N, C-alpha and C positions, 0 to 999 in steps of 0.2 A: 480379436485383431491385434497381433503383437508384432510391431515393427514393420509390418507390410501393409500396403493399401490394395484392396481388392478393386481392380479396374472395373469390374462389373457393377460396382456401386456408384461409379462416377456420375451416372445419369441423375441421381438425386442428391449429389454433393455439390456444394458451391464454394465454400471457403475452408471449412474445417477439415475437409478431405485431405488437403495438401499438408496439413500439420499432424496427421495421424501416422507418424513414422518416427524413427529415432535417428535419422540421418543427420549428421552434423551440419551438412550443407543447408538444411532447412532453417538454420539460424539466420542465414542471409535473407530468406523469405520472410522470417519474422521481423527482421529489421525493416524490410520494405513495407511490411504491414503497418509497423509503427509510423513510418514516414507517411503512409496513406492516411492514417487516422489524424495526423497532425498537419495535413496539407494546408488547411485554412489558416492555421497559425503561422506556418512557414511563409505563406503568401502575404501575410501582414494585413489580412482582411478584418481581423478582430480589433475592437477598440483597445487602446493601451490600458494597462491595469497597473495600479501602484502596488508595490510590494506589501505583503501582509504586515500590519502594524506591530504584531507580536512576534516578528522574526527575531531570532537570536543575534547577539552582537557578532558572532563568528560568521553567520550567514551574511549579515550586512557588510562586514569587512571584505569578504571574499567575492560576493555576488551582487553587492549593492549597486554596482555600475551597469549591470546587464539591463535592468529596466524591463518591466512587463510590457510586452507588445513588440519587442525588438527581435531581429533575426537571431542574434546571439542567444537571447533567452529561449527562443523556440528550439534552436539546435541543441542547447544544453539540456533542455527538457527531453528531447528525443533520445539523446545519448543516455540519460539517466533511466528513462523508461525501458529502453532496449536492454541495458545492462541488468536492470532489476528483473526484467522478464526472463532473461537467460538464467539469472541466479535462482529464481523461483522454479524454473524448469529443472535446473540441476538438483535442487533440494527434493523435488518430487521424484526424480529418477533415483537419486542416491538412497532415499529412505522408502522407496516403493509405496508412495502415497496413492498412486493410481494403479488400477488393475492392469492397464496396458501402458507401456512407455510410449510417450508421444510428446509433442510440443504444445498440447492444449493448455497446460497451466500458464505458460508464457503468453499465449494468445489471449487467454482470459484476462490476465493482469493488464496487458496492453489495452484491451477494450475498456476495462473498468477505469483506467487512468485517462480516458478520453471521453468520458460520458458528458462532461460539461465544458463549455468553452474556457472557463477559468483554469481548467486543468492543463491547457495547451501551452502555458508559459511557466517559466521556472518559479518555484515557490519554496519557502522554507520547509513546508510539510513534505514536499516531494523529496528534498534532500534528506530529511529525517527518515522518510520511508526506506531509504537505502539501508540505514542501520537497523530498522525494524526487520527487514528481510534477513540481514546477517544474524540477528538475534534468534530468528526462527531456526536457522541452521544449527546454532548452538543448543537450542531447545531440544531438537531431535537427537543431537549428540548426547545430551543429558539423559535421554531415554535409554540410549545404548550403553551408557556408563553411569549407572545409578549411584555408584558410591564415590564418584569423583566430584569434588566441589569446583574444579577448574571451570567447567562449562557453566555453572551457576554464576561465577564471576563474569565470564564472557557475556552472558545474557544481559545482566544488569549494566555492564560496561557499555554495551551497544545502545541500550536505552538512554543512558546518561549522555553518551556521545551524540545521539539524536537530539537531545535537549539543548546542546550547544548551538544547534542550527535553528531548532524550533522548540523553545522552552516548554511548551505545553505537551510535548511528547513525553515528558516525565509522568504525565497522568496515565500513560500506558503501563507504568511500572506495576500497579496493583493487578492488572490483567496478566502480566507476565509472572508475577508472584503466584497467582492462582494456577497458571498454566504449568509452572514447574511442579506444583503439587499434583496436577493431573498426570504428568508424565512420569513422576517418580516420587518417592517419599523424601521428606525433608530430613536431613541429618543434623546433628548438633552444631556443626560448623557452618552449615549452609546459610543460615540466617545472617551471620556476620559477614560471610563472603558476599552474599547478595547486596548487603548494605554497603560494603566496601567498594563494590563495582559501581554503585550509584554515585558514591561520593567522589571517587578518584577523578573523573573528568571535570566535575564541577570545581574541585580543588585546584586542578591544573589550570582550568580556564580563569578562575579568580586570580591565581598567582600571575598569570600572563598579563591580565588587564590591570592588576595592581602595579606591575612594573611600568605600565603605560598610563598610569594615573586615571584609570577608568574602573577601579574596583567597585566604587559605589554604583555606577551604572550597571555593571555586571550583576551585582547582588540584587538590584531592583528588578532587572529584566528576567533573570534566571531563577530567582528564589521568591522574592516578595510578590511579584505579579502572578507567578504560577500558583502559589499557595494561598493567595488572598481568598476570602470567602467568595465563592462564585456568584455571579449575577446572571440571571437568565438573559440570553442573547436578545438584542433588540436591533432595530434598523433594517430588518428584512422586509422587502415589499412583496408580500405574498401574491398580489395581483399580477406582478411581473415575473415572479420567480416560481410560480406554481408548476410549470412544466418540469423544471429540474427537480423540484421537491417531489413531484409525483413519480418521476422515473426512479429516483434513488429509493423512495419509500416502497414502491412496488418491487424493486429488486430485493430489498431487505425482507419483505414479506414472503417473497418467493423462496429465499433461503430458509426462512423459518418453516414454511410448509413442507420443505423437502428434507428436514432433518432426518426423518426415519429412512428415507431413500439413501442418504449419504452413509448411514451406518449399517444398514441391513446387509448381513452376510459379509461384512468387511473384517479385516484384521483388527486386533486390539489397537495397534498403532494408528490406523486410520480412524478408528472410533475416537481415540484420544485427540487426534489432530483436529477432528471436526469440533469437538468441545473447545479446544484452544482457539480456533478461528472465530467461534461465536463470542467467546469472552473478549477477544481483541476487538471484534466488530462492535460489541456493546460499549466497552469503555472508550474506544476511539471515536465512536459515533456520538456518544453522549457528551464528550468534552466540547464538541462543536457548539452545543446549545448553551454552554456556560462560559462563553467568551464575550468580551466587549465587542459589539459590532458583529456583522455577518460577513464571513469570507468563505467562498465556496472551496477554495483550494485546501482548506483544512481537511476535507474529506480524503485527500491524498494519503493521509496517515493510515487509513484502513484499506488501502488499495491491495496490499498483499493478502490479507485474510479473505477479502471479498473475491479476489481473483482465484484463489484456490477453491473456494466454495463454488464459484461459477464453473471451474474446470471439472469438479465433481459432478455438477449438473450435466455438462456436456457428455461425460463418460457414461452416466447412468441412463441417458436417453437413447432411443434409437437414433441412428445417424441423421435421418431425415428430420426428426423433431429437434435434434440439436442444431441443425443448420437453420431451421425456422426460428428458434430462440435467438441464435446468434444474429440473424438478419434483423429481427425485430429490435434488438438492443442497438445494433449498428445503425439502423435507419433512425431510431430515436436520437442517438448521439449526434448524427449528422444534421438532423432537423434542428436540434438545439444550437449547434454550431452556426448554421446558416441564419438562424433567428437572431443571433448576436452580431452578425456582420455589421461593421460600422458603415453608415451611409455617407459619412463625411469624406 
């Protein structure tokens, strides 16, 4: 199915059918889909949530007044999710990551970023995710231009820029370093270029806050707190949070069990992209368990790789089975959202 939808299959298609095309107008439908996923947050039915304690100074300065649980926070979240969904779809189309061009990667990302009620409001990790998506585009450019160090610089620059909003996004850097090695061989200059890209935003951020007499706070938040010896996360009430933990764990196991399906008969680029997504998923997922306290919104950092893997799953399944999988995840997400509705 390339670019067209067979009307004869409509009888067993529910949602994904409408995104199995390459029409630009479908982007509007994708935006409506994002609004639907975030309806409960828009309605203000969820309890207010404080901003993540380990948000970066730049995030606090720019978005500190939005507040978790407000209409502004919900609208900004919808805008960011919609933009990133379109960006991911553009990457998948440009580099032919899918067998058939469609809007499924964007739909999958939008669903992943609505799995838990804490995802429905603005967070530092969601803003950082925007730069992670940009870094993926440069990563695929690096595959196309294996001798150019420019894209290596762009990749690490994006990761470091993400760290200005969510400092622990810097812990994704080792995964990106490995991913560059998967996509292309390292050249003599590439190591220095990668390091320079990581340092530049931090240097500029420190200089800015130095002139505003906050250099010490910047260094503490963006360097010391990030690279301190990690302590296993505490403060999670497993008796109350087990549905969310179960849903995310099952989804991760689903990805693992389908590795061979993602790569069987695929192009070299797709096989490499699957490896990249898993490295990002592992590093991004593990960092959550080595932070002080428990914050669900940290999972937003791995929304892009998880969304792309879910899109691979949709494509490899028969349309009916893909619809069933989508509906199961959708129902589970809405069930979690309604379970968190404030009764006050």
